[in-house]
C-alpha positions, 0 to 999 in steps of 0.5 A: 525459491519463492514460497508463494504464500497467500493470505485470504481476505474476508471477501473470500479472494486470496492475495499473494503475501509478497507484492511489488510496490510502486511508490517512488518509482520514476517514469518508465522505470515502473513499466520495466519494473512491472514487466520484470516482476510479473515475468519473475513470478510476482502476482501482486501489484500495489498501486495508487492514484497519487504515485502518478505512474498508474499509465505505466504500471498498466503498460508494464502489465500489458507487456508482461503477457500475464493474464489480468485475472492472475494478478491481484492489483490494489490501488488507493482513493486519493485525498481530493476524492473523499466526497461521495460525488468524487469517489467513483471519478477517483477509481474510474481515473485509476482504471482508465490509467491502468487499462483495466475493468476492475481493481481486486482492492481499492483503499482509502490511502489517507484518513485526511481530506483535501479540497478537490479543485475541480468537478468530479468529471474533470478528474485527470487520469494522471494527476499533477501535484497542484490537483493532488496537494491543492494549496493556498500559499504554502498552506494545504487545503484541508476539508472535513468529510465524514469517513463514512461518506467515503466508505458508503460510496467505496461500498457502492463500487463493489455493488457496481463491480469496479472493485472486488474489495475495499479497505483502509490505509493508515487508519488507526484503531479508533478510525478503523473502529468508526468504519466497523460500527457503521459499514455494510461491507467490512474493510478487507484490508488496512495497509500501514507503515510496518518494518522491524522498527515500527511493528505496531503490535496493538494495531496489528492484533486488532485488525487480525482480530477483526478479520482484517488483513494488514499490508506492511508498506515501506517494509525496509524503512524507505522514506522521503525525508532522508531518514536512516533506513531500518534495513541498514541497521546492523542487526539486520545487516548481521543476520543477512550476512549469516544467512547469505541473504540481502538486508531487504530479504530478512525484512521481508521474511520478518513481515511475512512471519508476522502474518503480514502481506508485504510490498517491497518497492524496487526498480532494479531487476536483480532486487525485484527477483531477490525480494520475491525469494522469501524464506522462514527465519529461525526463532532466534533470528526472528526474536533478534529482529523483533527487538528493534521494535522498541525503537518506534520510528515512524518514517512516514507521517505527512500530516505532521511534516507536510499537511499540518494535520494529526493522522496518527 
């Protein structure tokens, strides 16, 4: 059975520990996945403008019949919207696609800024890749934007009622500290890559000490680069067999036991149900999984692999 655990944000809101990730979910698949997840009992959806599927997430929400106020919904500001005049256009596009009046949480997706190829009022509701990753030739068009400029515009979104809470994603200690030293509204969340082979204990500890919750994305080691996933590691597989659980369930339980929010992605109905049935690991099994942390494998670093910039 699902434990239905929740954690409190520094804004006072509660966020369900297990949510449905929607990254890499194909057209129509995500609508069905969201509908099925909500019917299964999920009450936390993790979305983003760059996923190009927020309109279908919205369809799934409406088809589920679950009331809006019962669902915790996160979205993310894309790299082309970091200048203050683009921030509100970014959230409005996500809200329109999702069919919502507000978001529970809105994150700066990456600490990297791209040149925006259009005017704020021309922001597409569902973007294409030319808009999301502007290039000259094969070179991504980066620009320097002070993260505080973006953050102050994010704070205005809270004040104006577009979002209930704001946070970060893929920010390291130094970049998070910079926001903390100058912010009016503290980040409620930092969403980072976390799985048994990338545990980032220093960053997680720093965030928790500063009353910032942590969401683990790619908790199974999913990636777009064809690398072997940690969910397929023999240690995970053996523990799963012993417990009569799936390897994915073991990775999800490991994240939840570290005090993290975790957002596994699936479009397969049986796995959506399975992933929601979280449980507690024994100390012996937890410690065995924790030994994988020495591998320190980061699967998702588009700065190095795609954007020609340093993120981490």
